[in-house]
N, C-alpha and C positions, 0 to 999 in steps of 0.2 A: 346676514350673508351682506345687506343692500349696505348698512353703516360701515361694513367692512370696505368694503367695494369703493366705498365715496371717500372717506379717508385715503384710502390707498391715490385716488383720483387727486385730492387735495394733496399730500405728502410729494408726490410728481409734479404737481403746481406750483411748491413751495419750493422743491430744487429748480424744477423751471428758471425761479427768478434769483434765489439765491445762490445755485451751486447746490452738490452733497455735505459737499464737506461742510460747508457752512451751516446747513439744516443738522445734521451732525453733531455739529459743534454746541450749538446750541439747545438741542436736545440729550447732550451728553450721552452720545451715544456712538458705536464703531461704524465706520460708513460701509462695511459690508452689511451690518446687522440693519440698519437705513434701508440699503437696497433691500434685502428680503420684508422688510413691511410695505414700500411701496410697491412689492408683488403681491402683497395680501398677506404675509404671515405676523397678522396683527394679536398679540395677544392681548392687550388691556386697551379695544378701541375707546370707551368714553374715556379715559384719562387722555389718551394721547387726541383726541378730538379736543378737548380740552384746551392744550398746550397748542393746536394748532391755531384753534380761535383766537387765542393770544397774541401768536405768530404774526398770524394776518392783520391782527389791529395794531402791530409795533409802526413806531415811524422807519424804524430799517427798513420793515418789508414793505410800505410803502412808497419807501423813496426806491425803493430798489425799482417795484413794480412800473413808477414813473418816471427811470432811466430806460425803462426795455420799450415801452410806449414810446419812448420820444428819443430815439438813439441820435447820436450826435452827425454820423453819415452814415453811409452803406459803403458796403464792399463786396465783391467776387472773388471767388476762393480758385484759379483755376491750379490743377496739376494737384490736386489738395492734398493728396496722402492720406492722413488717419487725421487730419486736422490742425498740425501744428501752427502754421501761418495763423490760422481763425482764431485758433485762443489766444494769440498775440495780440490781433486787431479788436478782439471781442472785449479784451482785457481794457483798452482806451474808449470804450462806448459804440463801437461799430457793429452795426450788424449786416449778416452775411445775406445775400438776396441771390445770389447761383453759385453753385458747384459744378465742379465738373471733374471727376477722376476715372481714369481707365480702368485701372483693376478691380477685379470685383468683391475682392477681398477687404483692400482698404475701403471701400464703400462701406463691406459691412462693419468696418469696425467703425468707421466715421459715423455712421446710422445711429450707431448701440450709443455714441456719445455726445452727439448735436440733437436739441431739438429744430428740425426743418420746417419752414410754410413752403416751401420748395423744393422739387425732387432733384435727385443727383446726376446729374448729366455723365455718358461715360466718353468717349473719344471725345477731345473737342475739334475733332477735324469734321464730326459729324454736324455740329451747330454752328448756325446761319448764326453770323454776329448781327445782323437786328434785332434777331431774338433774345438776346440778350438784354436784361433788366438795364437801365439806368443805374448808375453806382457814381458814389464820388472816387471809390479808390479800388484799383486790381492789385491784387496779391498773387503772386506766381512764383512757386519751386521748378521751374521748368524741367524734366529731366538733362543730368546733366553726364548722362553716357558718354555722350559724344567728345564730348569736353574734358572730363577727366583724365589721369595717367594711365588710368586702370585702361580704361573704355579704349583710350586712343591707342594702347601699345596692343590690346587685341584685336583692334579693327585693323591694325597693320598688318599683324602677323597674319590674319586672314585674309589678305590683300583686299580691305574692305575698307571705301571713303569714309570720313567721318566728319565732325563738326557740320559746317553750313553743304557740305558735299554728300552728305550723307539723306539717304530717300527715307529717313522716319523719322528718327528721333530729332534730327540735325534740323530739317525744318520747323521743328515746335514754335522757334521763338516768333519766327514770321504768324503764327496763329495768334501768338500775346500782341504782334505790334498790327495786325487787320482788328483786332476787335478795340483795341484804344484807340486806331483811324479812325473807328465807326463811333463810341461812344464816346470819347474823348475825355477822362475821368480824371478829375482836381488832380489825382497821384498815381504812383504806382510802386509796388518795391518786390524786385526781381530776387532770388536768390538761386545760388549756384555754387559750384565748387569751386576752389580756388586758382585752380588752374585754370578758370576758364580767362582770366586775364593775361595768358600769358602764350593761349593755343595757336598755333599755328605762326609762333613768332608776335603775336599781336595779333595778328590780322583778323581773326574770329570778332575778339574784341573790338575791334576799330568797328567792325562791320554792325553788332549792338547798336554800340555809342552812334555812330550818323544814323543809324533807323529811329532813332528815339531822339537824336536833337535834332537833325537838318531835317528829316525826312515826316517826323512827328511833332517837333516844336515843343519838345520837352527838358526843362533844366535838368540835369540829372546828378547826383552824388554819389560815389562809388567809394565802399570801405569794405575790406577783410577784417572779419572778425574772429577773434580767435573764443569759443565756448567754456574752455580752462578755469575762466573769470568765474561762470555761474556754476557748472559742474566739473567733477572730476574728469574731464576728457578733452586731450589736447584736441581740435575738433575746427579747423579755420573755413569757413565761405565768405562767399562775396555777396556783398548786399546793393545793389542798382535803388537808390530812391528817385523817383523823378516828379518833378510839379510841372502844373500848366503856368505857374508865375515864378518869378525870377526868387531865389532863395539864395543865400549866404552862408558859407560856414558852417552849412547843418551838422558836420560831424564833432565841433566844437561843444555842440549841447550833448552830445552824447554820454553817459555816465554811466563808468563801469567799473567793477566792483575790484578791489586793488587786490593785488597778486597775491598779498599775506594771507589774503583773508578767505583764497578761494577754497571750496572743498575737498575733501579727500575722496577718494574712493569707498572708506570705510563708511560712508554718509550714503549712500546708496546701497550698501548688502543688506541684505538679510541677518537683521542682529541674533536670530538663533537663541532667544535667552528668555522666550514665550511673551515679550512685550508685544509681538505682533499677533493677529490674528491669521491661522493659517488660512492659505489661500490655494481652490484649487488641488494641483500637482505640483504647484511650484514650492511649496513647502507644506511640512506632517509633524503631527504629535502635537503635544500639547505645548512644544516649547518653540514652532515653528520652525523645524529646523529643515535645511535645503533637501529637497529630494535628492535621491543617491544617482539618478540618471544623468544630473548634471556633472557628476564626475566623471570626471577622461577614463576611459577603461587602459588597463596595463598598455594592450596592443598602439593604441592610438596615440599614448601619454609616450610609449618609445617610440612609436614613428616621427612624431613630432619633432624631437630629440634629437633623431638621427638627422632629419631634413636640415635642420638649421646647422647643424655640426659641419653639414656638409657645405650649404653656400657660407658658413665663415670661412671654412680652408679654401673656398674661392674666393674671398674678400667682398662680399657682398653682404648687404643685413637683412637678409630673407630670413624669416623665422617668428616663432610663435613669440608671444607678448606673455610674460608670468609680471603679476602684478601684486602689490602687497595692501593695507589695508591703508598706508598713508601714502598711497603712490596717487598720483594722476594716469587713467588709462589712454592709450590710442584710442584712436576715432574708430568707431563704432563701422561698421560696415553691414553691409545688405546681403555679404554673403556667409556674415559670421555664423548660420545656421549649417555651414559645412563641418567646420570643426571648433570654431570655437577660440580658433588658434591667436589673432589678435589681442585677445583681451580673455586674459584665462589669469582665474582670480589664486594665489597658493593657498593652501591649506596645512604649510609647513614643511619642514624640508626632506620627511620621509613617507611624504601624502602624494599621491596623485595630484593634481589641481582641478579644478571645475571652471564649465559655462559659467554664465551669470545667468539666471535666470530672465524670462522675459519682464517678471515685475521690475526686476532691478536694471535691466536694458530703457524700459519706462522712465524708472527713475533717472536713469545718466542722459535722456534726452528732456529731464525737466518736466515729464507729466506727474501729476499728483496721483496717488494710491487712486481715488476714485474714479481715475481715467479707466473703462473696461477692456477686456482683450479677450476677445468672444471668438479668437482666432489659434489655429493650432500652433505650436512653437514656431516652425521653421517659417507661417507667416506670419510671425509676429516679430522674427526677428529680421524679416526683411524690412520689413513697415517700419519698425525701431529703424533699423539701418540706414535707410532712404530718411527719414522725418529731418525737421528743421528742430533744432534748439530752442525749448519754448522760451524760457527766459532771458534767449536773445532778439528773439522777433517781438516780446513786452519791451524791451530795453529802446528799440531801433520805433517802436509803433511810436512809443513815449515822445521821443523825437521826433516826428513825423507828424504826431498829432495838432497842433499849434495851426502848422505850415497847412494840413487836411482843412482843417476850416477855414483858416483867412483867405487860401486858394478856392473856397467853396464859394465863400461870400461875397468874392469878387465877380466870379463868375457869374453868380446869381446877379450882382448888382449890374454889372456889363449887359448880362440880356434882357433887364427891364429896360435900360437906356434905352437900347434897339427897338422895344417894343412899344415904346414911345414914341420914336422918332416915327416910327413905321406909322402908328397910328397919327 
């Protein structure tokens, strides 16, 4: 029993260094089988112990261990959601030293998927900026509701203020600003909806840019990126990268995949042919067929068709979106849990369409299959609908990386010079 427990701990250590997918590939195992072994379900402990010993002695493992002990830079993850932005910056050698996320269900998913040496804070408004660890990079996908088209429309209908006049979410940008002012990181990356740039006739964005440049002294670069080059989803988001040093033409270095090679919806759907291991209640049976609960009922499908027809007659585009396997889907939203109407998967001309499963939503946002989903379908749909697209952030992080390192080095040299002068 003690041997099995030790092997399980060794497996967990291997996964923390190499990732579950890499370890599973090295041992020729299914990812979910490996996860069960980490939990202690080990049939051949002697054989696995020998395999682990070989892995720990390998140059590949030692190299990764050295990288983890000597990270190239540190970052903090604000409005962290389920960690999509964190994954992007870890991919280029960053180490997360502080996390803040107000939603308890997001924190549950985050904790399940990341090994932290720090606690996950809740409301960032309750955290004093002086208590946040020093860091090289600040990343934040601050809440977009006050700036999005849907959010603005809703607040207008309720005669509520929005943007920076909003009493709650609209002021969260200034929590980012106060932390930057206090900690002075080498760089930052902020992400938001495309409409942020045009909200209130551009005045909202002007305040953001003025705060970051004139008040905080950063050189900023803004770009709207459509995730459809990376995943089969039309999803435009604005990225604001900032540096304490001068950086020229940052986005010229960004390499985006060709549209001709863009993945189609079929690439994220359950194959339903037995090549995939069944997962929880998402898929069933030996062929891992999509659970029938995701197929729209006759009543709901009839309602959505009538709703769409009514709006077509009025001359607007409201309605469901039904997609074939070779299509690129609409934007996945946090409201997907309600009826799934923006992305319905066609099942043929005489069959009701179905929603995406939470696993398919994870894939649509660029999360690998080893990413665990410990929450209900409702919470999972909300979390993935609010997430960043991971490979997009990875691409942005790669572009920022050399400037983060050089900025960090310049700041260190300047500090040393000042110290020498003082002495």
